[in-house]
C-alpha atoms as one frame of an Amber mdcrd trajectory, in Angstrom:
protein
-105.611 207.696 -59.436-106.450 205.974 -56.516-110.585 206.251 -55.519-111.281
 207.370 -52.143-113.913 204.814 -50.604-116.318 206.589 -48.249-117.705 204.198
 -44.521-121.015 204.015 -44.164-122.230 205.639 -40.840-123.157 202.622 -38.833
-127.104 202.810 -38.078-128.094 201.737 -34.383-131.360 200.305 -33.904-133.174
 201.344 -30.939-134.058 198.742 -28.140-137.513 199.576 -27.975-138.665 197.586
 -30.695-141.229 195.135 -29.758-140.186 192.547 -32.195-136.620 192.794 -31.805
-135.447 189.426 -29.642-132.016 189.464 -27.795-130.100 186.013 -28.700-128.033
 184.558 -25.670-124.880 182.699 -26.565-125.270 179.813 -23.888-128.386 178.009
 -23.096-129.085 175.748 -20.510-130.044 172.313 -21.212-132.158 170.524 -18.736
-131.134 167.097 -19.250-127.717 166.783 -21.707-127.218 163.259 -21.333-130.633
 162.218 -22.235-130.268 164.728 -25.501-126.895 163.587 -26.584-128.451 160.284
 -26.472-131.274 160.904 -28.448-129.180 163.102 -30.806-126.422 160.092 -31.381
-129.503 158.037 -31.893-131.161 159.887 -34.833-127.699 159.965 -36.237-127.705
 156.323 -36.184-130.776 155.854 -37.925-130.215 158.456 -40.275-126.763 156.643
 -40.918-128.836 153.566 -41.674-131.455 154.948 -43.743-128.771 156.431 -45.923
-126.956 152.980 -46.276-130.211 150.886 -47.109-130.910 153.965 -49.801-127.686
 153.307 -51.372-128.114 149.395 -51.891-131.588 150.486 -52.980-130.135 152.670
 -55.619-127.215 149.677 -56.447-130.150 147.070 -57.119-132.168 149.498 -59.258
-129.040 149.897 -61.349-128.584 146.141 -61.660-131.776 145.514 -62.766-131.719
 148.126 -65.241-128.700 146.450 -66.554-130.110 142.998 -66.432-133.177 144.336
 -68.227-131.315 145.765 -71.318-129.239 142.905 -71.333-132.512 140.607 -71.364
-133.920 142.692 -74.065-131.081 142.321 -76.495-130.492 138.151 -75.535-134.240
 138.205 -76.464-134.050 140.146 -79.547-131.249 137.909 -80.717-133.314 134.726
 -80.235-135.833 136.186 -82.065-133.058 136.932 -84.803-131.470 133.325 -84.828
-135.348 131.682 -84.919-136.236 133.662 -87.799-133.330 132.406 -89.782-133.903
 128.907 -88.516-137.333 129.105 -89.518-136.292 130.626 -93.177-133.504 127.569
 -93.512-136.038 124.733 -92.695-138.109 123.028 -95.442-141.522 124.027 -95.612
-143.492 120.984 -95.107-147.262 120.290 -94.937-148.345 117.695 -92.221-151.804
 116.217 -92.650-154.189 115.693 -89.291-154.576 112.151 -90.438-151.441 110.844
 -91.032-150.627 111.827 -87.257-149.313 108.907 -85.151-151.715 108.065 -82.097
-150.573 107.067 -78.898-151.172 103.875 -77.495-151.872 103.426 -73.534-149.496
 101.175 -72.074-151.301  98.996 -69.325-149.260  99.640 -65.649-147.628  96.633
 -64.134-147.954  96.439 -60.855-144.907  96.612 -58.934-144.052  94.170 -55.842
-141.912  97.054 -53.968-143.913  99.859 -52.058-143.471 103.414 -53.842-140.709
 105.195 -52.240-141.183 108.457 -50.807-139.772 111.535 -53.025-136.231 112.237
 -51.935-135.788 115.383 -50.142-133.198 117.550 -52.022-131.467 120.258 -49.378
-130.442 123.460 -50.867-127.655 124.999 -49.595-127.626 128.952 -49.980-124.536
 130.614 -49.842-124.364 134.391 -48.146-122.300 136.919 -49.876-119.374 137.150
 -48.089-118.688 140.656 -46.621-115.785 143.022 -48.412-112.823 143.569 -45.986
-112.923 147.089 -46.628-115.657 149.345 -44.912-117.018 151.969 -46.413-116.697
 155.547 -44.531-120.645 155.457 -43.709-119.835 152.252 -41.921-116.860 153.164
 -40.003-119.140 156.401 -39.055-121.915 154.457 -38.058-120.214 152.120 -35.683
-118.479 155.367 -34.049-121.971 156.713 -33.156-123.047 153.511 -32.017-119.611
 152.824 -29.679-120.352 156.556 -28.282-123.806 155.908 -27.642-123.177 152.619
 -25.821-120.710 154.498 -23.445-123.501 157.068 -22.379
């Protein structure tokens, strides 16, 4: 048995309502080129902010892993130190038996003192990956479009 579906009658509101605002389909923009430029610049800055956020999330994740690893290593080190302490024989050291240090006289050298050597460290920058993420390619595309304006 098929049910009949009754259509509701459409309700028309009066156009004399004071709060009703009609929305047009097209709106004129005074300086469209400047507006496009601002929109693209804001899109670029938001993409860069997202990139920085992702890097921060990755750094926090690695930091957490390093902390867990450090905690594990330190607990193992404490365990090994206790085992070593238990294995060593117990010896009492008396204060009187400690050998005293004898100050050695300084021998003046004929050569003038040499200045300390400066060691240069080379800091290697991490190499960028050959492939780029979708976010980076989109960011480059937006910058290219902005330069064309």
